[in-house]
C-alpha positions as CSV (number, residue, x, y, z in Angstrom):
1,M,0.0,0.0,0.0
2,T,1.3,3.4,-0.9
3,L,1.6,6.2,1.7
4,A,-1.2,8.1,-0.1
5,A,-3.5,5.0,0.0
6,A,-2.7,4.5,3.7
7,I,-3.6,8.1,4.5
8,K,-6.8,7.8,2.6
9,R,-7.7,4.6,4.5
10,E,-7.1,6.4,7.9
11,A,-9.2,9.4,6.7
12,R,-12.2,7.1,5.9
13,H,-11.8,5.3,9.2
14,L,-12.2,8.8,10.9
15,G,-15.5,9.4,9.1
16,F,-14.4,11.5,6.1
17,G,-16.6,10.5,3.1
18,A,-14.4,12.2,0.6
19,V,-10.6,12.4,0.5
20,G,-8.2,13.3,-2.3
21,I,-4.7,14.6,-2.8
22,S,-3.3,17.4,-5.0
23,R,0.3,18.3,-5.5
24,V,1.6,21.8,-4.8
25,E,3.7,22.5,-7.8
26,T,6.2,25.2,-8.4
27,A,7.3,26.7,-11.7
28,L,10.2,24.2,-11.8
29,D,7.9,21.1,-11.7
30,R,6.5,21.3,-15.2
31,P,5.9,23.7,-18.1
32,G,3.1,26.3,-17.6
33,P,2.0,28.2,-14.5
34,P,1.3,26.3,-11.3
35,L,-2.3,26.3,-9.9
36,S,-1.3,28.9,-7.3
37,E,-0.6,31.4,-10.0
38,S,-4.0,31.0,-11.6
39,L,-5.7,31.1,-8.2
40,H,-3.8,34.4,-7.4
41,T,-5.0,36.0,-10.7
42,R,-8.6,35.0,-10.1
43,L,-8.6,36.1,-6.5
44,L,-7.1,39.5,-7.4
45,D,-9.8,40.0,-10.0
46,W,-12.6,39.2,-7.5
47,L,-11.1,41.5,-5.0
48,Q,-10.6,44.4,-7.4
49,R,-14.4,44.1,-8.3
50,G,-15.1,44.6,-4.6
51,C,-17.0,41.3,-4.4
52,H,-15.6,40.6,-0.9
53,G,-17.4,43.6,0.6
54,A,-16.4,44.2,4.2
55,M,-14.5,40.8,4.5
56,G,-11.1,42.5,4.8
57,W,-9.3,39.3,5.6
58,M,-9.9,38.1,2.1
59,A,-7.8,40.9,0.7
60,R,-5.0,40.4,3.3
61,D,-1.9,38.9,1.6
62,P,-3.5,37.3,-1.4
63,A,-0.2,35.7,-2.5
64,R,-0.1,33.7,0.7
65,R,-3.8,32.8,0.5
66,T,-3.3,31.2,-3.0
67,D,0.0,29.5,-2.3
68,P,0.1,26.7,0.3
69,G,3.9,26.8,0.2
70,Q,3.8,30.2,1.9
71,V,1.6,28.8,4.6
72,L,3.6,25.7,5.3
73,S,7.2,26.0,4.3
74,G,8.1,23.1,1.9
75,C,4.5,22.1,1.4
76,R,4.3,19.6,-1.4
77,S,0.8,18.1,-1.1
78,V,-2.7,19.2,0.0
79,I,-4.9,16.4,1.4
80,S,-8.5,17.6,0.9
81,L,-11.2,16.1,3.0
82,G,-15.0,16.3,3.0
83,M,-17.8,15.3,5.4
84,N,-21.3,14.8,4.2
85,Y,-23.8,16.9,6.2
86,Y,-27.0,16.1,4.2
87,T,-30.0,14.9,6.2
88,E,-33.5,14.1,4.9
89,H,-35.2,16.5,7.3
90,R,-37.3,19.4,6.0
91,A,-37.4,22.9,7.5
92,D,-40.7,24.0,9.0
93,E,-41.4,27.2,7.0
94,R,-44.9,28.0,8.1
95,P,-45.6,31.7,8.7
96,G,-43.8,32.8,11.8
97,H,-40.9,30.5,11.4
98,G,-37.4,31.4,10.1
99,R,-35.1,29.5,7.8
100,I,-31.5,28.5,8.8
101,A,-29.0,27.2,6.4
102,R,-28.6,23.4,6.4
103,Y,-25.0,23.4,7.5
104,A,-26.0,25.1,10.8
105,W,-28.8,22.7,11.7
106,G,-26.5,20.6,13.9
107,R,-23.4,21.3,16.0
108,D,-20.6,23.5,14.8
109,Y,-18.9,21.7,12.0
110,H,-15.6,23.4,12.9
111,D,-15.5,21.4,16.1
112,T,-16.5,18.1,14.3
113,L,-13.9,18.4,11.5
114,K,-11.0,19.8,13.6
115,D,-11.0,16.8,16.0
116,R,-10.8,14.4,13.0
117,L,-8.2,16.5,11.2
118,D,-6.1,16.6,14.3
119,Q,-6.3,12.8,14.7
120,L,-5.5,12.3,11.0
121,A,-2.5,14.6,11.2
122,A,-1.2,12.6,14.1
123,R,-1.6,9.4,12.1
124,I,0.3,10.9,9.2
125,T,3.1,11.7,11.5
126,A,3.1,8.1,12.8
127,L,3.2,6.8,9.2
128,A,5.9,9.3,8.1
129,P,7.8,10.6,11.2
130,G,9.7,13.3,9.3
131,A,6.7,14.9,7.7
132,K,5.4,18.4,8.7
133,T,1.7,19.1,8.6
134,T,-0.8,21.8,9.4
135,W,-4.5,21.7,8.9
136,Y,-7.5,24.1,8.6
137,V,-11.3,24.0,8.6
138,D,-12.6,27.1,6.8
139,T,-10.5,29.5,8.8
140,G,-7.0,29.3,7.2
141,P,-5.5,31.2,4.3
142,I,-6.3,28.4,1.9
143,M,-8.6,28.4,-1.1
144,E,-10.0,25.1,-0.1
145,K,-12.6,24.6,-2.8
146,A,-10.0,25.0,-5.5
147,W,-7.7,22.5,-3.9
148,A,-10.6,20.1,-3.3
149,Q,-11.4,20.3,-7.1
150,Q,-7.7,19.7,-7.8
151,A,-7.8,16.7,-5.5
152,G,-10.8,15.2,-7.3
153,L,-13.5,15.7,-4.6
154,G,-15.8,17.4,-7.2
155,W,-15.8,20.7,-9.1
156,I,-16.6,24.3,-8.4
157,G,-20.1,25.0,-9.7
158,K,-21.4,28.1,-11.1
159,H,-22.5,29.2,-7.6
160,S,-18.8,29.0,-6.6
161,N,-19.4,26.1,-4.2
162,L,-18.0,22.6,-4.6
163,V,-20.3,20.1,-6.3
164,S,-19.7,16.4,-5.8
165,G,-21.1,13.7,-8.1
166,Q,-21.6,11.5,-5.0
167,F,-22.7,14.0,-2.3
168,G,-24.1,16.8,-4.4
169,S,-23.8,20.2,-2.7
170,W,-23.5,18.9,0.8
171,L,-19.8,18.5,1.7
172,L,-18.0,20.4,4.5
173,L,-14.3,20.8,3.7
174,G,-11.1,20.7,5.6
175,E,-7.5,20.2,4.4
176,I,-4.1,19.0,5.6
177,L,-1.0,20.6,4.2
178,T,2.1,18.4,4.3
179,T,5.7,18.4,3.2
180,L,5.1,14.8,1.9
181,D,5.3,14.3,-1.8
182,L,2.2,12.2,-2.2
183,D,0.7,10.6,-5.3
184,P,-2.0,13.0,-6.6
185,D,-5.5,12.3,-7.7
186,E,-7.1,13.4,-11.0
187,P,-8.7,16.8,-10.7
188,G,-12.5,17.0,-10.8
189,T,-14.1,17.8,-14.1
190,D,-16.7,20.6,-14.4
191,L,-20.0,18.9,-15.2
192,C,-22.2,22.0,-14.9
193,G,-22.6,22.2,-18.7
194,S,-25.2,24.7,-19.8
195,C,-27.2,24.4,-16.5
196,T,-28.0,27.8,-14.8
197,L,-30.4,26.6,-12.1
198,C,-28.3,27.9,-9.3
199,I,-27.9,31.3,-10.9
200,R,-31.6,31.7,-11.4
201,A,-32.4,30.4,-7.9
202,C,-30.5,33.2,-6.1
203,P,-33.2,35.6,-4.7
204,T,-30.8,38.6,-4.8
205,G,-28.9,38.0,-8.0
206,A,-25.7,37.6,-6.1
207,I,-24.3,35.2,-8.7
208,T,-23.4,38.0,-11.2
209,E,-22.0,35.6,-13.8
210,P,-21.1,31.9,-13.8
211,Y,-18.6,31.1,-11.0
212,V,-18.6,34.7,-9.6
213,V,-20.5,35.6,-6.5
214,D,-20.8,39.2,-5.3
215,A,-20.8,38.9,-1.5
216,T,-22.4,42.3,-1.1
217,R,-25.6,40.9,-2.6
218,C,-25.4,37.5,-0.9
219,I,-27.9,36.6,1.8
220,S,-25.3,34.5,3.7
221,Y,-23.0,37.5,3.8
222,W,-25.7,39.8,5.2
223,T,-27.1,37.4,7.7
224,I,-23.8,36.0,8.9
225,E,-20.8,38.2,8.2
226,R,-22.4,41.6,8.7
227,H,-23.3,41.7,12.3
228,G,-22.0,45.0,13.6
229,P,-24.2,47.7,15.3
230,D,-24.2,49.8,12.1
231,D,-24.6,46.9,9.7
232,E,-28.2,47.3,8.4
233,I,-29.4,45.1,5.6
234,P,-29.8,47.3,2.4
235,T,-33.3,48.4,1.7
236,E,-33.4,46.8,-1.7
237,L,-32.3,43.4,-0.4
238,A,-34.2,43.2,2.9
239,P,-37.5,42.0,1.4
240,K,-35.7,39.4,-0.7
241,L,-34.3,37.7,2.5
242,G,-37.8,36.5,3.3
243,N,-37.7,34.3,6.4
244,R,-34.0,33.5,6.2
245,I,-32.3,34.4,9.5
246,F,-29.0,32.6,9.1
247,G,-27.5,31.8,5.7
248,C,-29.2,30.6,2.5
249,D,-29.3,27.3,0.7
250,D,-31.2,28.3,-2.5
251,C,-28.3,28.0,-5.0
252,L,-27.2,24.7,-3.3
253,D,-30.8,23.3,-3.3
254,A,-31.2,24.0,-7.0
255,C,-28.3,21.8,-8.1
256,P,-29.5,18.6,-10.0
257,Y,-26.6,16.6,-8.6
258,N,-28.3,16.6,-5.3
259,V,-30.4,13.7,-6.5
260,N,-27.4,11.5,-5.7
261,A,-27.1,12.7,-2.1
262,S,-27.6,10.2,0.7
263,P,-28.1,11.1,4.4
264,T,-25.1,11.5,6.6
265,D,-24.5,9.0,9.4
266,E,-22.7,11.7,11.5
267,P,-24.7,12.5,14.6
268,A,-23.2,16.0,15.0
269,F,-25.1,17.1,11.8
270,R,-28.5,16.0,12.9
271,P,-30.9,19.0,13.3
272,S,-32.6,20.1,16.5
273,P,-36.2,21.2,16.7
274,L,-34.9,24.7,17.2
275,T,-32.9,24.8,13.9
276,L,-35.6,23.1,11.9
277,S,-38.5,25.1,13.3
278,P,-37.1,28.4,14.6
279,N,-40.0,30.5,16.0
280,L,-39.3,34.1,15.1
281,T,-41.2,35.7,18.0
282,T,-39.6,33.4,20.6
283,L,-36.1,34.0,19.2
284,E,-36.6,37.8,19.1
285,E,-36.9,37.8,22.9
286,L,-33.5,36.2,23.5
287,N,-31.1,38.5,25.3
288,E,-27.4,38.4,24.7
289,Q,-26.7,35.8,27.5
290,E,-29.6,33.6,26.3
291,F,-28.4,33.8,22.7
292,A,-24.8,32.7,23.8
293,A,-26.2,29.8,25.9
294,T,-28.7,28.7,23.2
295,F,-26.1,28.6,20.4
296,R,-23.0,27.8,22.4
297,R,-22.1,24.8,20.2
298,S,-23.7,26.1,17.0
299,P,-22.3,28.0,14.0
300,I,-25.1,30.4,14.5
301,R,-23.2,32.2,17.2
302,R,-21.0,33.7,14.4
303,A,-23.9,36.1,13.6
304,K,-23.6,37.6,17.0
305,H,-26.6,38.6,19.1
306,H,-27.1,41.9,17.4
307,G,-26.9,40.5,13.9
308,F,-29.2,37.5,14.7
309,I,-31.9,39.7,16.2
310,R,-31.7,42.1,13.3
311,N,-32.2,39.1,10.9
312,I,-35.2,37.9,12.9
313,R,-36.8,41.4,12.9
314,N,-36.3,41.6,9.2
315,A,-38.0,38.2,8.7
316,L,-40.9,39.3,10.9
317,R,-41.3,42.5,8.8
318,N,-41.3,40.3,5.6
319,L,-44.3,38.4,6.9
320,T,-46.4,41.4,5.8
321,R,-44.5,42.0,2.5
322,P,-45.2,40.4,-0.9
323,A,-43.7,37.0,-1.4
324,S,-41.4,38.3,-4.2
325,W,-38.4,36.9,-2.3
326,R,-39.4,33.3,-3.0
327,P,-37.3,31.4,-5.5
328,S,-38.8,31.3,-9.0
329,L,-37.8,27.6,-9.4
330,P,-38.5,24.7,-7.1
331,A,-35.7,23.1,-5.3
332,V,-34.4,20.0,-7.2
333,S,-32.9,18.2,-4.2
334,R,-34.8,15.4,-2.5
């Protein structure tokens, strides 16, 4: 068994449903620019358009963000890992209830993945004692979706998220950077074709062109990232948020590849009655201490108390507004 195969076996034993390896190339490895150069160009273009909005960290040292060799000295391979978070539950969207993005229905995925990544990194060190590793779950300067596609986990769809032929839209990603020179997998092939369902499903038109999302129009951006005292949802977008109080799944739900998705067997991702059926009036009454206690182990705490209550009040106002925020196409997922 090769070292790469042994690492993949350990990853699957730890509960990762998807695992693949990509090689971090330099200009000396082969003719043509390495992936890090093309990622750098794409990131700079996105930043220059202002699509990152107030997410200043995205613009911080873009050369490091696009080159794993600047994150881990001597990095030669990226091990991309995914965990399926799909469940067959359906959100209760009767009037008076909010909608929470599927990834936040269970416990905080950062905690779930980081424990497994830490264990896998330790096992890699046991298999190859001289190796150096570092790992991230959505919080490091790594363009994880691009490296996941390079490792064969799927492809980046027109909504800019990873799509898996096996898991559809429902993979949470982490990665281990290592100095080991591992056998790489074949990159994922873009299978979106002429489909534009995700673009048409976006209530706010945030997918301005295929593969480009303008965060300043994205519901997830406004309900999660913008949570300061002065961060008011723009007037032209507020009605289109409808009952969404944390994130949005519309572009993910619309993907036809979700017909292949099967439910996860990871208990941490199972929803609670609160996340499936969040009562807007009850949640509006939470004070800051109650909010912290209620969502102590949930990704929802990222919205902060002020941002979450603002989202809820916007959803309550939308109860009396026309239903123009509803997607024009039905969700394709099961």
